[in-house]
N, C-alpha and C positions, 0 to 999 in steps of 0.2 A: 605329722604327715597327713595331708588331706586326702579325701577320697579320690581326687583326680590324680594324685601322685602314686596311688597304689599300683604295684606291678600287675601286668596282664598274665593270666594263667591259662593254659590250654587244658581242657578236660577230656579224658578218655574213659569210656565206660565199657565194661564187659557185661553183656546182658544175661548170659547163662554160662555155667561152667563148661569148659571145652571150646568155647568160642574165643576169638581174639578181641582185644580192646579196640574200640573204634572211637574216632574223634567225635565228641558230642557238642563241643562249643568252647567258648572262652568266657572268662569272667575276671574281674578285678578284685583283689583281696590283699590285705597287708602282709600276710604270711601264709605258709603252707597249710597250717592247721585250719585256719579260717577258710582258705580256698577249698579245702577238702569238704568242710561242712557245708559251705555254700553250694558246691558242686552237687553234693548229695541232695540238697533241698531243691535245686534247680533242675537237675537232669535225671533224677530217679524218684520223682514224686509218686509214681504209681507202682513202685516196686520193680522197675525194669532192670535193675542192676544187681550184680553180685560182687563187683569190684570197681573201684574208681581210682584213676591216676590223675594227679594234677602236676603239671610241669610248667615252670616259668617259661613264658614265650621266648625270653632272651636266651634260654639254654638250648633252643631248637635250631639246628642247622639243616637246611634243606638244599637239594639240588635245584638248579634252575630249569624250568621247562624248555627254555631256549637251547639248552645244552643237552637235550635228551639223546640225540643220535650219538655224538662223540662220547658222552658220559657212560651210556649203557652198551656201547659197541663191543667191548671185551666179553660181555656175557652172551652176546648173540652167537658167537662161534662155539658154544658149548651146548649142543642140543640135548645131551644126556642129562642136563639139569632140569629139563622140562618133562612132565609126566605124559608125554604124547605116545610113549612106547608101551604103556601099561594099560591093561583093561581094568576099569574101575568096577568093582562088584556092585550089584544093583542095590544092596541095602545100605551102602555108605552114604551118609547124609552130609558130612563135613569133611573135606579133604584139604 
């Protein structure tokens, strides 16, 4: 398998404990182990991360931005799912 045939991997990094993983970028690698090592070298060079996920791009299924209104419409009629009815205490940093 040549470098051009390696699968594409999506990289997600969690910068600190308690925060969510965020998409950091993409890379090509022949397998998950090498993808993880390369992701560490590329996206956490300055010690920014405490956790890394690598996911084959082919395994990700996403909704289409063009279908935003009909796709998310069922959630719009459930206002109790949104934290607009609660007062957020002043000391809370991440919610």
